N, C-alpha and C positions, 0 to 999 in steps of 0.2 A: 330867364327871368321864371315865376312858378307857374303852372297849370293855373286856369281860370279855378276861381273857389265854387265847392257845391253852391250852387244855384238856392238849394232852398235853405239849407243849414248856413251856409256864408263858412263853412269848415273848408280846409285844405283837402285837397281827393288825395286817394292812393297816391298817385305819382309824386303830387309832393311830399307827402309823407318819407315815402324811401329817397326820395334826392335828397331831402333835409337830414334823413337821416346816413345815408351814407358816410359823411366824415365819422360821426360816432360808431357806426356798426364798424368801423376800420380801426378805432381806437381800442374798442371794446374786445374784438380777435384779439389784438397786437397784444393787450393787455389778458387775455384769455378769461376775461369776466363776461359776465352776460349782457344782452341789453332784452330789457322785458318787455314787452308790447301786451297791452288786454287789449283783448278783442270781445266787443259787446254787441250784441244780434238781438234785433226784436222776432222773437219766434211766431211763424204766421202771420206777419206781414200781409200776404196776399189776403188772407182769410178776413183780417179786419179791414181792408178795403172792399171786400165783398160784400162784408155786414152794412159795414158803416157807410160806406163811402170812401174816395181817395181821399179825398181835402181832409178826412178826420185819422187816415191814415200819415198824412203830412202832417200836421198838427202834431200827432205823436214823434214822428221823427224831431220835429223842432224843439217839440219838452225834452225829450230825451239828450239832444245835444245841448241844451242850456242845462239839464242836471248834469250830464258830463264834464262840462264846463266848470262846473262849479268845484267838480273833483282834480283838472290839472294843477298842477306845481308848478315850482321855477323849474326850467328846462325840459317841462314834456310838453308834447307837442299832440296834442287831438286831431282826428280827420274823418271825414265820410270815405268809408274804403269801400263800399257797396250799397247798393238799393238797402237793406236792410241791418248794414252793419257801420259799427265804429271803431276806431281802434288808438288807443290812447300811448302813446309810445313814454318809458318811465325810464332812460337810462341812469335818473340816479340811484334806482330802487334797487334792492336784490330782486329775482325772481320768485323770493317765498313773499317778497311784501307786497309784491306784484301780484302774486296771487293771495294774498288775502286781501288786496285792493279788489280782485275781483269778486270773489264771496261775498264782500261784504257792498261792493255796486249791486250786483245780484240779488241780493235779500234787499236792500232799500227801495231798489225801482220794483221790485216783484212786488212789494207791498204798496204803492202804491195805484192810485186808483185816478188819474188825471180828468178831469174834466175838459175837454175836447170838441170843443163847438157843442154842440146839445149833447153830443154820447159821453157814458161814460166809459173807458176802457179797462178791461183789466190788463195791465200790462207783465208779459212773459217775456222776460230778456234770458239768454244765458249770457254768461264773462266768463272768459279764461284766458289766462297767462301763457305767455310762449315766449321762448328766449329765440329773437330773433336770429343769434348767429348761428344759430344751428336751422335754421331756414331758409331757402332759397327766396332771396324777396321780391317774388315778384307779388303784385296785391292777389293774385289767384290763389299763390300756393301757401299766404298766411290766412287768406280764406279756404283753402281747402282743409288746413290744419283746425282752425274753428269749426267745421261743417262736420270733419271727420269725430272730432271731440264730444258731438253731439251722441253720437249713437251710446248705447246702453243704460 
């Protein structure tokens, strides 16, 4: 069976994502295709928790999970892969499509100022697309790639 879902958002976790992608990943590698995954990360979640309290931070994660959920297409899988990060696996898309989705997602989310409890929070997210077939996928390497991509 799958590992328990993330308690806060109800989404699958990184280990579930990895396990569910195993077959798709093999198929993509054999066919010489990319398997795009978009990683979305809340910038400065610790700072938000410090400034507004962790309840607001939690509300932000729930809000983001639901916004991202609206973007999930058929055959795609959304997971919470880290305290501040989500991944959307998009096996049917090209890497270019996934990159366009990442840009659009970042722009849309970064323009929102959701009211979370008593606070209005300026959301800053980074979103990037990677080809999973080129990453050795532990959740760590996926996030490592996402974090490395932040510099500059």
